[in-house]
N, C-alpha and C positions, 0 to 999 in steps of 0.2 A: 284385203278379205282373202282368210284362208281356203285356198283348195278342199271342194268336197269331194269327202271320203280321203285326204289325203292319210294313207300310214293305220288306217281300220280296218284293213283288209290285208291278207298277201297278195305282193305285188303278183296281177293276172300276164304270166306269162306267156300267152298269148297272141299277148295285148303287144308288149314288150320280150320282146323272142330273146335280145342278149344282157338278161337284167341276169340271169345262172352266172356269165363270163366272169358279168364281174363283179355280182355281190356269192360268196363263197356261204354267210350264214346269215341268212334271211331270217329278216324281224318281221311282224306287225300286232295296235295295237288287240286285235281279236287272236288273235296265238296266245303275246303275254296274258289275257282276257284267261284262257284256258288254261294255259299254269300258273295262275293266281288259286284257278276251283278245285288244281286236281297239286295245288303247296306244295309245285317243285322250286320256288321257290321260296329261303329260310331266310334272307336279314333282305327288309329297303331295298338295300343295296344291292339286294338283286335284282331286283324289278327297276330299280336306278342303269343298273349293267347292263340290261336289255330293254330300254330307254332309248338309253344311247350309243346302241349299238345301232336300231334303228336309226337314231337318224341320221347317226354318220356317212350310216347303208344309204342316207338320202343324199348325206353331201357327195359322197364321193362317184352315188349314181350318176347324179344332173349336174358336179361341177358345178353348177349359177343356175339366178332366176329362179321363179314366184316359189319352187317345191325347199330351193337351199336358203330360201327363206325365210316360212315357213317352220322349215328343221333348227330353222338359226333364233327365232321369237319364241320355238318352244322348249327346245336350249336354253333362252333365258329363264324362264316361269317354273320349267324343274330344278333346277338351277336355283332359282328366287325361291320355289316352298319344300325346300328341300331342308333346303339352311334351316328357314322355319322350325320345321319337326324336330330336325337334330340336335336344337337348341328346346324347342316343347322337351326334349325325347330325355335331354342333358338338365332340365328345372325338376323333368319332373324325379328322375332318378336320384337326383341331387334331395329335395325332400325325400325319401321313398328309403335314401340313405340314413340319415340323423331319427327320424321316423325310432329306427332300427336300430338306430345306437340309442338315445331314450329309452324305448326296450324292452335293451342287452344288460 
């Protein structure tokens, strides 16, 4: 079972006082969502990079345990879904290019 709320909001440094001593560039899903709303990402790769950083921060800070297992599970899901998206985009571009060539 995934720990409730993990990754949803910034780490509460009043409860985890040494977090910023270990993690120099924190990120969470709420911040990523804000960045998406503000159009701060140019590509899906930019978003994926932020999510990867979030998961790596979790591994770095926690080392082992349920949080790291959760990060690993999310990493596998992200990688799998990213591959599907990239394959779909490649098919879309191939169709677009073929239609463009026919119309040229």
